[in-house]
C-alpha positions in Angstrom: 37.3 18.9 -28.3 33.8 19.7 -29.5 33.1 16.0 -30.1 34.0 15.3 -26.5 31.8 18.0 -25.2 28.9 16.7 -27.3 29.4 13.2 -26.0 29.4 14.5 -22.4 26.2 16.5 -23.1 24.6 13.4 -24.6 25.5 11.3 -21.6 24.1 13.9 -19.2 21.0 14.2 -21.2 20.4 10.5 -21.3 21.1 10.1 -17.6 18.7 12.9 -16.7 15.9 11.4 -18.9 16.5 8.1 -17.3 16.1 9.7 -13.8 12.9 11.5 -14.9 11.5 8.3 -16.4 12.3 6.4 -13.2 10.5 9.1 -11.1 7.5 9.2 -13.3 7.3 5.4 -13.3 7.4 5.4 -9.5 4.6 8.0 -9.4 2.5 6.0 -11.9 2.8 2.8 -9.9 2.1 4.6 -6.6 -1.0 6.2 -8.1 -2.2 2.8 -9.4 -1.6 1.2 -6.0 -3.4 4.1 -4.4 -6.5 3.5 -6.6 -6.5 -0.1 -5.4 -6.1 0.7 -1.7 -8.8 3.4 -1.9 -11.2 1.0 -3.4 -10.3 -1.7 -0.9 -10.8 0.6 2.1 -14.1 1.9 0.6 -15.3 -1.7 0.3 -14.1 -2.4 3.9 -16.1 0.6 5.2 -19.2 -0.2 3.3 -19.4 -3.9 4.4 -18.3 -5.3 1.0 -16.0 -7.8 2.7 -16.3 -10.3 -0.2 -14.9 -7.6 -2.5 -12.1 -7.0 0.0 -11.2 -10.7 -0.1 -11.2 -10.6 -4.0 -8.5 -7.9 -3.9 -6.2 -9.8 -1.5 -2.9 -11.2 -2.6 -2.9 -14.7 -4.0 -0.3 -15.4 -1.3 -2.9 -14.8 1.4 -5.7 -16.6 -0.5 -3.6 -19.8 -0.8 -3.1 -19.9 3.0 -6.5 -18.7 4.3 -10.1 -19.6 3.7 -12.2 -16.8 2.2 -14.8 -17.1 5.0 -12.2 -16.7 7.7 -11.0 -13.4 6.2 -14.5 -12.2 5.5 -15.7 -13.0 9.0 -12.6 -11.4 10.6 -13.1 -8.2 8.6 -16.8 -8.1 9.5 -16.0 -8.7 13.2 -13.4 -6.0 13.3 -15.6 -3.4 11.5 -18.6 -4.2 13.8 -16.3 -3.7 16.8 -14.8 -0.4 15.5 -18.2 1.1 14.6 -18.9 3.5 11.8 -16.1 4.9 9.8 -15.5 8.6 10.6 -12.3 9.8 8.9 -9.1 8.7 7.2 -6.0 10.8 6.2 -3.0 9.4 4.3 0.2 10.1 6.1 2.5 8.0 3.9 2.5 6.5 0.4 5.7 4.9 -0.8 6.6 2.7 -3.8 9.6 0.3 -3.7 11.1 -2.7 -5.3 12.6 -4.2 -2.1 10.2 -3.6 0.8 12.8 -4.8 3.4 14.5 -1.4 2.8 11.4 0.3 4.2 10.5 -2.3 6.9 13.3 -4.7 8.1 10.7 -6.7 10.1 9.0 -8.0 7.0 9.4 -11.7 6.4 11.5 -12.6 3.3 9.7 -11.3 0.3 10.9 -11.5 -3.2 11.9 -8.4 -5.2 9.0 -7.0 -7.1 6.8 -3.9 -7.1 5.4 -3.0 -3.6 3.6 0.0 -2.1 3.1 0.9 1.5 0.3 3.2 2.7 -0.2 4.5 6.2 -3.4 6.3 7.3 -4.5 8.1 10.4 -7.9 6.7 10.9 -10.9 7.3 13.2 -13.8 4.9 13.8 -16.8 5.6 16.0 -15.9 3.2 18.8 -12.2 4.1 19.0 -10.7 5.8 22.0 -9.8 9.2 20.5 -7.2 9.8 23.2 -5.0 7.4 21.2 -3.5 7.7 17.8 -4.8 5.0 15.4 -3.1 4.0 12.1 -4.0 1.6 9.3 -1.1 0.2 7.5 -1.5 -1.6 4.1 1.2 -3.3 2.0 0.3 -4.0 -1.6 2.2 -5.9 -4.2 1.8 -6.3 -7.9 0.9 -9.7 -9.1 2.1 -11.5 -12.2 -0.7 -9.7 -14.2 0.5 -6.3 -13.1 -2.5 -5.9 -10.8 -2.1 -4.4 -7.4 -3.2 -6.7 -4.5 -3.5 -6.2 -0.7 -0.6 -8.2 0.9 -1.0 -7.0 4.5 -3.5 -4.9 6.5 -2.7 -3.9 10.1 -4.3 -1.6 12.6 -2.2 0.0 15.3 -2.7 2.5 18.1 -0.4 4.5 20.2 -1.4 5.9 23.6 -1.0 9.6 23.7 0.8 10.9 26.8 
């Protein structure tokens, strides 16, 4: 009877350690992705668009010319005006991003992170809520890359 109790305790111990490791692994990956997204947004807000391009996913780089992305970012930032404030409202790590956003195109399993920020730029109509959404994924060298960047606004009523 004592051997059975010991086996049960060992199984419970191993399962709890596995859960704790899984949680700490998720937090580690989310922190690493957050470092990348923070640097990318800082480069965006300081006009370092070439550095923004360098941090983009290879999936984007294969389909788009670097000058097109750099010029698009430059045009958007000139239109928005000076950066005023940004507050993270969501940071989430996942292995299958379609569980978070079913509208995503087919993406393979891997390590992904989603960040959503409430953001204010000088020329934005402050009567609306504005959010920046960034998807990151980890490339084959375990480096976090920007996969998608979107700006949305919602009209307040």
